[in-house]
BADRENBA-931338 format. One record per atom (N, C-alpha, C): residue in one letter; x negated, y, z negated. Coordinates in steps of 0.2 Angstrom, whole numbers, padded with zeros to 4 digits, always signed. Layout:
REM BADRENBA-931338
aXYZ/...
//
This chain:
REM BADRENBA-931338
x-0078-0056+0040/x-0075-0055+0034/x-0071-0061+0031/x-0069-0065+0036/x-0065-0071+0034/x-0069-0076+0030/x-0075-0077+0032/x-0079-0081+0028/x-0079-0080+0021/x-0080-0073+0019/x-0080-0071+0012/x-0073-0072+0009/x-0068-0071+0012/x-0061-0072+0009/x-0060-0080+0008/x-0062-0084+0013/x-0062-0091+0012/x-0066-0094+0006/x-0072-0091+0006/x-0077-0093+0000/x-0074-0091-0007/x-0071-0085-0007/x-0068-0083-0014/x-0062-0088-0015/x-0058-0089-0010/x-0052-0094-0011/x-0055-0100-0014/x-0060-0103-0011/x-0063-0110-0013/x-0065-0109-0020/x-0069-0104-0021/x-0072-0103-0028/x-0066-0103-0033/x-0061-0099-0032/x-0055-0099-0037/x-0051-0105-0037/x-0050-0108-0031/x-0046-0115-0031/x-0050-0120-0035/x-0056-0121-0034/x-0060-0127-0037/x-0061-0125-0044/x-0062-0119-0046/x-0062-0118-0053/x-0056-0119-0057/x-0050-0117-0054/x-0044-0118-0057/x-0042-0126-0057/x-0044-0129-0052/x-0044-0137-0051/x-0047-0140-0057/x-0053-0137-0059/x-0057-0140-0065/x-0053-0139-0071/x-0050-0133-0072/x-0046-0131-0078/x-0040-0135-0079/x-0036-0136-0073/x-0030-0139-0074/x-0031-0147-0074/x-0036-0149-0071/x-0038-0156-0072/x-0040-0158-0079/x-0044-0153-0082/x-0046-0154-0089/x-0039-0154-0093/x-0035-0150-0092/x-0028-0150-0096/x-0025-0156-0095/x-0025-0159-0089/x-0021-0165-0088/x-0025-0172-0090/x-0031-0171-0091/x-0035-0178-0093/x-0038-0178-0100/x-0037-0172-0104/x-0041-0171-0110/x-0038-0175-0116/x-0032-0178-0115/x-0029-0181-0121/x-0033-0188-0122/x-0036-0188-0128/x-0040-0194-0130/x-0035-0200-0131/x-0029-0199-0132/x-0024-0204-0134/x-0022-0208-0127/x-0022-0204-0122/x-0020-0207-0115/x-0026-0210-0112/x-0026-0217-0112/x-0032-0221-0110/x-0031-0221-0102/x-0026-0219-0099/x-0025-0220-0092/x-0024-0213-0088/x-0026-0208-0092/x-0026-0201-0089/x-0029-0200-0083/x-0035-0203-0082/x-0039-0202-0076/x-0036-0205-0070/x-0033-0211-0071/x-0029-0215-0066/x-0023-0211-0064/x-0020-0208-0069/x-0014-0204-0067/x-0016-0198-0063/x-0022-0195-0065/x-0024-0189-0061/x-0025-0191-0054/x-0028-0197-0053/x-0029-0200-0046/x-0023-0201-0042/x-0018-0203-0046/x-0011-0203-0043/x-0009-0196-0040/x-0010-0191-0044/x-0008-0184-0043/x-0011-0182-0037/x-0018-0183-0037/x-0022-0181-0031/x-0020-0184-0025/x-0019-0191-0025/x-0017-0195-0020/x-0010-0192-0016/x-0006-0191-0021/x+0001-0188-0018/x+0000-0182-0014/x-0003-0177-0017/x-0004-0171-0014/x-0008-0171-0008/x-0014-0175-0008/x-0018-0176-0002/x-0014-0180+0003/x-0010-0184+0001/x-0006-0188+0006/x-0001-0184+0010/x+0002-0179+0006/x+0007-0174+0009/x+0003-0170+0014/x-0002-0168+0012/x-0006-0163+0017/x-0008-0167+0023/x-0010-0174+0022/x-0012-0178+0028/x-0006-0179+0033/x+0000-0180+0030/x+0006-0181+0034/x+0007-0174+0038/x+0006-0169+0034/x+0007-0162+0038/x+0003-0162+0044/x-0004-0164+0043/x-0009-0163+0048/x-0007-0168+0054/x-0005-0174+0052/x-0003-0179+0058/x+0003-0177+0062/x+0007-0174+0058/x+0014-0172+0062/x+0013-0165+0066/x+0010-0160+0063/x+0010-0154+0066/x+0004-0151+0069/x-0001-0155+0069/x-0008-0153+0072/x-0010-0159+0077/x-0015-0157+0081/x-0017-0162+0087/x-0023-0166+0085/x-0024-0167+0078/x-0030-0171+0076/x-0030-0178+0079/x-0036-0179+0081/x-0037-0186+0084/x-0039-0191+0079/x-0033-0194+0076/x-0034-0199+0071/x-0032-0206+0073/x-0036-0211+0071/x-0035-0218+0072/x-0037-0222+0065/x-0034-0228+0065/x-0036-0232+0059/x-0043-0234+0059/x-0046-0234+0065/x-0053-0236+0066/x-0057-0230+0063/x-0055-0224+0064/x-0058-0218+0060/x-0058-0219+0053/x-0052-0221+0050/x-0051-0222+0043/x-0056-0227+0040/x-0057-0233+0044/x-0061-0238+0042/x-0069-0236+0042/x-0070-0232+0047/x-0077-0229+0048/x-0079-0225+0042/x-0074-0221+0040/x-0075-0216+0035/x-0074-0219+0028/x-0072-0225+0028/x-0070-0228+0021/x-0076-0228+0016/x-0082-0230+0018/x-0087-0229+0013/x-0088-0223+0010/x-0088-0217+0014/x-0088-0211+0011/x-0083-0209+0007/x-0077-0211+0009/x-0071-0209+0005/x-0071-0213-0002/x-0073-0219-0002/x-0074-0223-0008/x-0079-0219-0013/x-0084-0217-0010/x-0089-0213-0015/x-0086-0207-0018/x-0083-0203-0014/x-0080-0197-0016/x-0074-0199-0021/x-0070-0204-0020/x-0065-0206-0024/x-0068-0208-0031/x-0073-0212-0030/x-0076-0215-0037/x-0079-0210-0041/x-0082-0205-0038/x-0085-0199-0041/x-0080-0195-0045/x-0074-0194-0041/x-0069-0190-0044/x-0066-0193-0050/x-0065-0200-0049/x-0062-0204-0055/x-0066-0204-0061/x-0073-0205-0060/x-0077-0205-0065/x-0077-0198-0069/x-0077-0193-0065/x-0076-0186-0067/x-0070-0185-0072/x-0065-0187-0069/x-0058-0187-0073/x-0059-0190-0080/x-0062-0196-0080/x-0063-0200-0086/x-0067-0196-0091/x-0073-0193-0088/x-0077-0189-0092/x-0074-0183-0096/x-0068-0180-0093/x-0065-0174-0096/x-0062-0176-0103/x-0061-0182-0104/x-0059-0184-0111/x-0064-0184-0116/x-0070-0183-0114/x-0076-0184-0119/x-0080-0178-0120/x-0079-0173-0116/x-0084-0167-0116/x-0081-0161-0114/x-0083-0155-0116/x-0081-0149-0114/x-0082-0148-0107/x-0077-0144-0104/x-0077-0143-0097/x-0083-0138-0095/x-0084-0134-0100/x-0090-0129-0100/x-0097-0133-0098/x-0097-0139-0101/x-0103-0143-0100/x-0103-0147-0094/x-0097-0151-0093/x-0097-0156-0088/x-0097-0153-0081/x-0094-0147-0080/x-0093-0144-0073/x-0100-0142-0070/x-0104-0138-0074/x-0111-0137-0072/x-0115-0143-0070/x-0114-0148-0074/x-0118-0154-0073/x-0116-0158-0066/x-0109-0158-0066/x-0106-0161-0060/x-0108-0158-0053/x-0109-0151-0054/x-0110-0147-0048/x-0117-0147-0046/x-0121-0151-0049/x-0128-0151-0047/x-0129-0156-0042/x-0124-0159-0040/x-0125-0164-0034/x-0128-0162-0028/x-0127-0155-0027/x-0131-0152-0021/x-0138-0153-0021/x-0141-0152-0027/x-0148-0153-0028/x-0150-0160-0027/x-0146-0165-0029/x-0148-0172-0028/x-0148-0173-0021/x-0143-0170-0017/x-0143-0172-0010/x-0149-0169-0007/x-0151-0163-0009/x-0158-0161-0006/x-0164-0165-0007/x-0164-0168-0013/x-0169-0173-0015/x-0169-0179-0011/x-0163-0182-0010/x-0162-0188-0005/x-0164-0186+0002/x-0162-0180+0004/x-0164-0178+0011/x-0172-0178+0012/x-0175-0175+0006/x-0182-0175+0007/x-0185-0182+0007/x-0183-0186+0002/x-0186-0193+0002/x-0185-0196+0009/x-0179-0195+0012/x-0177-0199+0018/x-0181-0195+0024/x-0184-0190+0023/x-0188-0186+0028/x-0183-0182+0033/x-0177-0181+0030/x-0172-0177+0034/x-0172-0170+0033/x-0176-0167+0029/x-0176-0160+0027/x-0183-0158+0024/x-0184-0152+0026/x-0190-0148+0023/x-0188-0142+0020/x-0189-0141+0013/x-0186-0135+0010/x-0191-0130+0009/x-0189-0124+0008/x-0193-0118+0007/x-0195-0118-0001/x-0200-0115-0003/x-0203-0115-0009/x-0198-0113-0015/x-0193-0108-0013/x-0188-0106-0018/x-0183-0112-0019/x-0182-0116-0014/x-0177-0121-0015/x-0180-0127-0020/x-0187-0128-0019/x-0190-0133-0024/x-0190-0130-0031/x-0191-0123-0032/x-0190-0120-0038/x-0183-0121-0041/x-0178-0120-0036/x-0171-0120-0038/x-0170-0127-0041/x-0172-0133-0037/x-0171-0139-0039/x-0174-0141-0046/x-0180-0138-0047/x-0183-0139-0054/x-0179-0135-0059/x-0176-0130-0058/x-0171-0126-0062/x-0165-0130-0064/x-0162-0133-0059/x-0156-0137-0060/x-0158-0143-0065/x-0164-0147-0063/x-0166-0152-0067/x-0167-0150-0075/x-0171-0144-0075/x-0172-0142-0082/x-0165-0140-0086/x-0161-0137-0082/x-0154-0135-0085/x-0150-0141-0087/x-0150-0146-0083/x-0146-0152-0085/x-0149-0156-0091/x-0156-0157-0090/x-0159-0160-0096/x-0158-0156-0102/x-0159-0150-0102/x-0158-0145-0107/x-0151-0146-0110/x-0146-0146-0106/x-0139-0147-0108/x-0138-0154-0112/x-0141-0159-0110/x-0141-0165-0113/x-0144-0165-0120/x-0150-0162-0120/x-0154-0161-0127/x-0150-0157-0132/x-0147-0151-0129/x-0143-0147-0133/x-0137-0150-0136/x-0134-0155-0132/x-0128-0158-0134/x-0130-0163-0139/x-0135-0167-0138/x-0136-0173-0143/x-0140-0171-0149/x-0143-0165-0149/x-0147-0163-0155/x-0143-0158-0159/x-0137-0156-0157/x-0133-0151-0161/x-0131-0154-0168/x-0132-0150-0173/x-0129-0152-0180/x-0122-0153-0180/x-0120-0159-0183/x-0113-0160-0183/x-0108-0155-0186/x-0111-0152-0191/x-0107-0147-0195/x-0106-0140-0190/x-0112-0139-0187/x-0111-0133-0182/x-0107-0134-0176/x-0107-0141-0174/x-0102-0143-0168/x-0095-0142-0171/x-0093-0145-0177/x-0087-0144-0179/x-0084-0137-0180/x-0089-0133-0182/x-0087-0126-0183/x-0086-0122-0177/x-0090-0123-0172/x-0088-0120-0165/x-0082-0122-0162/x-0080-0129-0163/x-0074-0132-0160/x-0068-0130-0164/x-0069-0127-0170/x-0063-0127-0174/x-0057-0123-0171/x-0058-0118-0167/x-0053-0114-0164/x-0051-0117-0157/x-0055-0122-0154/x-0054-0124-0148/x-0048-0129-0147/x-0045-0130-0141/x-0039-0134-0140/x-0041-0141-0141/x-0047-0143-0140/x-0049-0150-0141/x-0055-0151-0145/x-0056-0157-0148/x-0062-0158-0152/x-0066-0164-0149/x-0073-0164-0150/x-0077-0169-0147/x-0082-0171-0152/x-0083-0177-0152/x-0089-0180-0156/x-0095-0181-0152/x-0101-0181-0155/x-0107-0182-0151/x-0107-0189-0148/x-0109-0189-0142/x-0108-0196-0138/x-0113-0196-0132/x-0116-0201-0131/x-0121-0202-0125/x-0117-0202-0119/x-0111-0206-0119/x-0107-0207-0114/x-0104-0200-0111/x-0103-0195-0116/x-0101-0189-0114/x-0106-0185-0109/x-0112-0186-0109/x-0117-0183-0105/x-0118-0188-0099/x-0118-0195-0100/x-0119-0199-0094/x-0114-0199-0089/x-0107-0198-0091/x-0102-0198-0086/x-0103-0193-0081/x-0103-0186-0082/x-0104-0181-0077/x-0111-0182-0073/x-0116-0185-0076/x-0122-0187-0072/x-0120-0192-0067/x-0116-0197-0069/x-0114-0202-0064/x-0110-0199-0059/x-0106-0195-0060/x-0102-0191-0055/x-0106-0188-0050/x-0111-0184-0053/x-0116-0181-0049/x-0119-0185-0044/x-0122-0191-0046/x-0125-0195-0042/x-0121-0198-0036/x-0115-0200-0038/x-0110-0203-0033/x-0108-0198-0028/x-0106-0192-0031/x-0104-0186-0026/x-0110-0185-0021/x-0116-0185-0024/x-0122-0183-0020/x-0123-0189-0014/x-0122-0195-0016/x-0122-0200-0011/x-0117-0200-0006/x-0111-0198-0008/x-0105-0197-0004/x-0106-0191+0001/x-0109-0186-0001/x-0111-0180+0003/x-0116-0182+0008/x-0121-0186+0006/x-0127-0188+0011/x-0124-0192+0016/x-0120-0197+0014/x-0116-0202+0018/x-0112-0198+0023/x-0109-0193+0020/x-0104-0189+0024/x-0108-0185+0030/x-0114-0183+0029/x-0118-0179+0034/x-0120-0184+0040/x-0121-0190+0038/x-0122-0195+0043/x-0116-0198+0047/x-0111-0199+0044/x-0105-0201+0047/x-0102-0196+0052/x-0102-0190+0049/x-0099-0184+0053/x-0103-0182+0060/x-0108-0186+0061/x-0112-0185+0067/x-0108-0188+0073/x-0104-0193+0071/x-0100-0196+0076/x-0092-0196+0075/x-0090-0192+0070/x-0083-0192+0069/x-0081-0184+0069/x-0075-0183+0071/x-0072-0176+0070/x-0070-0175+0063/x-0072-0169+0061/x-0071-0167+0054/x-0064-0167+0052/x-0059-0165+0056/x-0052-0165+0054/x-0050-0172+0053/x-0052-0176+0058/x-0050-0183+0058/x-0053-0187+0051/x-0059-0185+0050/x-0062-0188+0044/x-0059-0185+0037/x-0057-0179+0037/x-0054-0176+0031/x-0047-0180+0030/x-0043-0181+0036/x-0037-0184+0036/x-0038-0192+0033/x-0043-0195+0036/x-0044-0202+0033/x-0046-0202+0026/x-0049-0197+0023/x-0051-0196+0016/x-0044-0196+0012/x-0040-0191+0015/x-0034-0190+0011/x-0029-0196+0011/x-0029-0199+0017/x-0025-0205+0017/x-0027-0211+0012/x-0034-0212+0012/x-0037-0216+0008/x-0036-0215+0001/x-0036-0208-0001/x-0034-0206-0008/x-0027-0208-0010/x-0023-0207-0005/x-0016-0208-0006/x-0015-0216-0007/x-0018-0220-0004/x-0017-0227-0005/x-0020-0229-0012/x-0026-0226-0014/x-0029-0227-0020/x-0024-0224-0026/x-0021-0219-0024/x-0016-0216-0029/x-0010-0221-0030/x-0008-0224-0025/x-0002-0228-0026/x-0004-0235-0030/x-0010-0237-0028/x-0013-0243-0032/x-0014-0241-0040/x-0016-0235-0041/x-0017-0233-0048/x-0010-0232-0051/x-0005-0230-0048/x+0002-0229-0051/x+0005-0236-0052/x+0004-0241-0048/x+0007-0248-0049/x+0003-0251-0055/x-0003-0250-0055/x-0007-0253-0061/x-0005-0250-0067/x-0005-0243-0068/x-0003-0240-0074/x+0004-0241-0076/x+0009-0241-0071/x+0016-0241-0073/x+0019-0248-0074/x+0016-0253-0069/x+0019-0259-0069/x+0015-0265-0072/x+0008-0264-0072/x+0004-0269-0075/x+0002-0267-0083/x+0000-0261-0084/x-0001-0259-0091/x+0005-0256-0094/x+0011-0255-0091/x+0017-0253-0094/x+0016-0246-0098/x+0012-0242-0095/x+0011-0235-0098/x+0017-0231-0095/x+0018-0225-0098/x+0024-0221-0096/x+0020-0215-0093/x+0024-0212-0088/x+0022-0205-0085/x+0027-0200-0088/x+0025-0195-0092/x+0029-0190-0095/x+0028-0184-0090/x+0034-0182-0087/x+0033-0176-0083/x+0030-0170-0085/x+0031-0168-0092/x+0028-0162-0094/x+0020-0163-0094/x+0017-0169-0096/x+0010-0170-0096/x+0007-0171-0089/x+0012-0172-0084/x+0009-0173-0077/x+0008-0167-0073/x+0012-0162-0075/x+0012-0155-0072/x+0005-0153-0071/x+0001-0152-0076/x-0006-0149-0075/x-0010-0153-0070/x-0009-0160-0070/x-0012-0164-0065/x-0011-0162-0058/x-0004-0161-0056/x-0002-0160-0050/x-0004-0153-0048/x-0004-0148-0052/x-0007-0141-0051/x-0014-0142-0049/x-0018-0146-0053/x-0025-0146-0052/x-0026-0150-0045/x-0022-0155-0043/x-0023-0158-0037/x-0021-0153-0031/x-0016-0149-0032/x-0015-0144-0027/x-0020-0139-0026/x-0023-0137-0031/x-0029-0132-0031/x-0035-0136-0027/x-0036-0142-0029/x-0042-0146-0026/x-0041-0146-0018/x-0035-0148-0016/x-0033-0149-0009/x-0034-0142-0005/x-0031-0137-0008/x-0031-0130-0005/x-0039-0128-0005/x-0042-0129-0010/x-0049-0127-0010/x-0053-0131-0005/x-0052-0137-0004/x-0055-0141+0001/x-0054-0138+0008/x-0048-0136+0010/x-0046-0133+0016/x-0050-0126+0017/x-0050-0122+0012/x-0054-0116+0012/x-0061-0117+0013/x-0064-0122+0010/x-0071-0124+0010/x-0073-0125+0018/x-0069-0129+0021/x-0070-0131+0028/x-0070-0124+0032/x-0065-0120+0031/x-0065-0114+0035/x-0071-0109+0034/x-0073-0109+0027/x-0078-0105+0025/x-0085-0107+0028/x-0086-0113+0029/x-0092-0116+0031/x-0092-0116+0039/x-0086-0115+0042/x-0086-0115+0049/x-0089-0109+0052/x-0090-0104+0048/x-0094-0098+0051/x-0101-0099+0050/x-0105-0102+0054/x-0111-0104+0054/x-0116-0098+0052/x-0114-0092+0054/x-0119-0087+0054/x-0119-0084+0046/x-0114-0086+0042/x-0114-0084+0035/x-0114-0089+0030/x-0116-0095+0032/x-0117-0101+0028/x-0121-0099+0022/x-0127-0096+0023/x-0132-0094+0018/x-0129-0090+0013/x-0123-0086+0014/x-0120-0082+0010/x-0114-0085+0006/x-0110-0089+0010/x-0104-0092+0008/x-0106-0098+0003/x-0112-0102+0004/x-0113-0108+0000/x-0115-0106-0007/x-0119-0101-0008/x-0120-0099-0015/x-0114-0096-0019/x-0109-0093-0015/x-0103-0091-0018/x-0099-0097-0021/x-0098-0101-0016/x-0094-0107-0018/x-0097-0111-0023/x-0104-0112-0023/x-0107-0117-0027/x-0107-0114-0035/x-0106-0108-0035/x-0106-0105-0042/x-0099-0105-0045/x-0094-0109-0042/x-0087-0110-0045/x-0088-0113-0052/x-0093-0117-0053/x-0094-0120-0060/x-0094-0115-0065/x-0098-0109-0064/x-0098-0103-0068/x-0092-0100-0070/x-0087-0100-0065/x-0080-0097-0066/x-0076-0102-0070/x-0078-0109-0069/x-0074-0114-0074/x-0076-0113-0081/x-0083-0111-0082/x-0085-0110-0089/x-0081-0104-0092/x-0079-0099-0088/x-0076-0093-0090/x-0068-0095-0092/x-0065-0099-0087/x-0058-0101-0088/x-0058-0105-0095/x-0063-0110-0096/x-0063-0114-0101/x-0063-0110-0108/x-0067-0105-0108/x-0068-0101-0114/x-0061-0097-0115/x-0058-0094-0110/x-0052-0090-0110/x-0046-0095-0112/x-0045-0100-0108/x-0039-0104-0109/x-0039-0110-0114/x-0045-0113-0114/x-0046-0119-0118/x-0049-0117-0125/x-0051-0111-0125/x-0055-0109-0132/x-0061-0112-0133/x-0065-0115-0128/x-0071-0118-0129/x-0076-0113-0131/x-0080-0115-0136/x-0086-0111-0138/x-0092-0116-0138/x-0097-0113-0135/x-0104-0117-0135/x-0109-0113-0139/x-0114-0117-0140/x-0120-0114-0144/x-0124-0110-0139/x-0129-0105-0141/x-0133-0101-0137/x-0137-0106-0132/x-0139-0111-0135/x-0143-0116-0131/x-0140-0119-0125/x-0133-0120-0126/x-0129-0123-0121/x-0128-0117-0115/x-0127-0111-0117/x-0126-0106-0112/x-0132-0104-0108/x-0138-0105-0112/x-0145-0104-0108/x-0146-0109-0103/x-0144-0115-0105/x-0145-0121-0100/x-0140-0120-0094/x-0134-0118-0096/x-0129-0117-0090/x-0131-0112-0086/x-0134-0106-0088/x-0136-0101-0084/x-0142-0103-0080/x-0147-0107-0082/x-0152-0110-0078/x-0150-0114-0073/x-0145-0118-0074/x-0142-0123-0070/x-0138-0119-0064/x-0134-0115-0066/x-0130-0111-0061/x-0135-0107-0056/x-0140-0104-0059/x-0145-0100-0055/x-0149-0105-0050/x-0150-0111-0052/x-0153-0115-0048/x-0149-0117-0042/x-0142-0118-0044/x-0137-0120-0038/x-0136-0114-0034/x-0136-0108-0036/x-0135-0102-0032/x-0141-0101-0027/x-0147-0102-0030/x-0153-0102-0026/x-0153-0107-0020/x-0152-0113-0022/x-0151-0118-0016/x-0147-0116-0011/x-0141-0114-0013/x-0136-0112-0008/x-0138-0106-0004/x-0141-0101-0007/x-0143-0095-0004/x-0148-0096+0002/x-0153-0101+0001/x-0158-0102+0005/x-0156-0108+0010/x-0150-0110+0010/x-0148-0115+0014/x-0148-0113+0022/x-0152-0116+0026/x-0153-0114+0033/x-0146-0114+0037/
//
């Protein structure tokens, strides 16, 4: 039963991470909100890495950190791109698109000859593609007056923009490449050591972001605006831990994976409740198709 609890914890944490990251990065006037978010994630992950190194027997070395560096950079790049995108598009749209990276990983594995999928998974990948393409079409063809009307009660307003759709797609591709590279590197690295390497790399990146924003761009950090970023970073880190424990139970991976992968659907619920986001019926149909595809892929994961 532990796998189920950890799966639910991961789902909740990552969906809340989406929500608070959105709150911390959505200000269109703050050009450096994404880099400030990176600083927050770096600090929180750095604290957890320090705890791991001090209080556990993880076998860590700087060679491990260098070996895992390409994977870390792919993940960090994807997250940074994702934070940038939160300034331009509703969380209800960006989260389902970003979470389709699992389908991209499957495609990469098929092309590389590393996996053979069952028929249901091919159908699921097709559903994901249809859902994402449909979201893009719904977003770009929506009437401006209808868009303004549905956003009237929302916390944030967004104009029609190609970049708004491209950014989460770029995130998806980078995250998929990171996951694929991760699967290769972890064949010769300990998972805990790799995770610690990732967290320490993110800490260094966060420090670089802070120096750049604070001392080069002379931008200010306002504590009140930074709180949501650190809350989101905390949920992201705790979710990552729960995710590792959930998937550690190999007998229930086929059940835990679809539960976790559906966190983007919960993000849509939070965005509707807390951010007052309203989408058209076309958006919601495409989101439902995308989430269904993601869940099917996870359910049939061997």
